[in-house]
N, C-alpha and C positions, 0 to 999 in steps of 0.2 A: 704140637708141635709137629710142624714135617719135616721129615729129611728123605732127601734123596739123593743118591752118589751113585755116577756112572765113570764107567772109561771115559776119553775124551774123545774116543772117535766111534762110539758103540752108534746104532741106530736110535729114534728116536725115542722107544719103548725101555723102560730101566728095567735094568739089570741087578742083581742083589752083587752085590762086589767088596770087598776087603781092599781098601786102598794102601799100598806098603807102608810100613813105619818107618820115621826119619822123613828126611825129606826136606821141602818148603812148604808151609802152608800161605796162601796168599787171599787175602780179602778182595773181594771185585762187587764193586754196587752198580760198575755201570757208567761211574763220570770218567772223565777223563784220564786222571789220577791214579786210578784203578790199571785201565789200560797202560798207564806207565808200570806200575806193581808188576802185571803179569811181561811186561817188556825185559824187566829188572829180574823174575825170578826166571825168567828164561835165560840167561845170560849168566843166570850164579849154578842154574841146573845142569849149564854146558861146561862152564867151570871144575865143577864138584861132582859131576854123575848123579847126583841127589834126585830126586822125585819131585813130582811139583804136583800139590791137588790144592785146588783154586775151590775155595769157601765163599759163597753169595747167603746173604741174609738177608731177607725180608722180613720188617716189621708184622707186628699181627694184625687182621683188619680189625677196625673197629666197628665189631657188630649193630650199633646203635644204629649209626649215620648210613649203612648200609644197605640196599634197598634190592636185594636181586631177584629176577624176573623169578614167577610163581615156580616154573620149572627147574630151575636152578639153584641147588642146599649153597648155604656159606662154602661148604667144604670142596664142592664145584667149583667154587671161585678160588679157593683157596688153591687149588689146584692147578687152574686156570694160571694164576700168577709164578707158580712157581716153571711151570711148561713155558711159560713168556720169558722170565730171567735164566732160565736155562738156556735157550734159545739164543741169549745176549752173550752169555757165559761161550756157551760153543762156539759162536762168531769170534768172541773176543782170541781165546784160544788156539782158532785157526787148526789147521789139517798142516801143519809143517808136522817133518818125519820126525826130528830130536823132541815134538810136544806126543808122540803116539801113544809114549807110557803114563801122562800126565789122565789123570781124575778129576772129576768135578762133584759137589755138593747145592744144593740149595737147603737152604733151612730156615721155618719162619721164627723167628725168637728175637732178643736182642744181640746185634752184632758186637758186641765188643764179649761179650760172654761165649757165644758160640762160636766165634774164631780163635777165643784162649784154649776152650773146651777138647776142640779138634784137633788143634797143635797140642794141648798136651796127651792125647790121646793117642796120638800116633807118635808121639815120641819127638816131635817137628824138632828140626833141629834150627828152624828160623820162620819167622813168622815176614811177611811181605807186606806193607800198606801202603795204597798211595794217600798223600796230605793231603792237605788243603790249604787256603790261605787264610782261614772262619779260627785257627788255632789260638792259643796265649799269647802275650804279649812274647812270651820270653822262646817261646817255639813255634816259629811263624809258621812253619810247615806242618807241624804237629796237629793232628782233628783231635777233637775230643774222643773219638771210639778210640784211636791210636793208644792214647794217655791212657784208657780205660784198658785195654787188650795188655797193655804195657805192665800195667798196677796185677791185670788179673792171672798174668802166664808168667812161668819162670822161664818160658823160651824168648831168645832175641829178639829183638823188631829194628825191622830195617824200613823206614818211613820214605815214601820215594815221592818225586815232585812230577806233575807233568811239563815236558819238555814237548812241546809243537813240535821242534828242529828235529829232534828225534824220532816223532811219532812219524814225520815223511818220509825217514830214511827207512822205515822197518818194513 
C-alpha cells in the first residue's frame, strides 16, 4: 500500500507531514460528485473552523494484465499513478486562502477501508463523500463506497450530490 500525505500548498515533492487531528475527511475520486464533496467540506470548514484532509484512494493495479516497458518497474508505475491523482487533488482543492491548511493524501487500496481508517486515525468529526446515481433503490444518492464507509467507521458521513449550477458559481 502506498500512502503519501502533503500540505495542500506544498511543492510537487512530498514532505513528511502529519495532518491535524479532528476536522473533515473528504473522499476524492475525480468525479463531479467528489468535486462537490470538496466544495461542501470547504463550506462546513468555513463555518466550523475545522481543518480538511482530502483522501484519494486508487485501486491496486492488476499486475497480470499490466505489461510495463522494460525500463519501468510496477512500483514506478504505481508512483506515477499516485502523482497523477495527487495533481488532480491539488487542482480540485485550488489555492484559495481558506484552504491553505488543508492536507491531501493519495493511497493505494480499498476506497471504503482506507477512507474509514484515515477518518478514525485522525479522530475526524465528519466524512464528506460525493454520491452517485448508482446507489441502492432506497438511497439513490448513496454509492456502494459510501455505504461501506458508513458501515466501517463511527465517524458521521455526509453524502453530497453533484450540482452543476453550484459548480458554476464556485
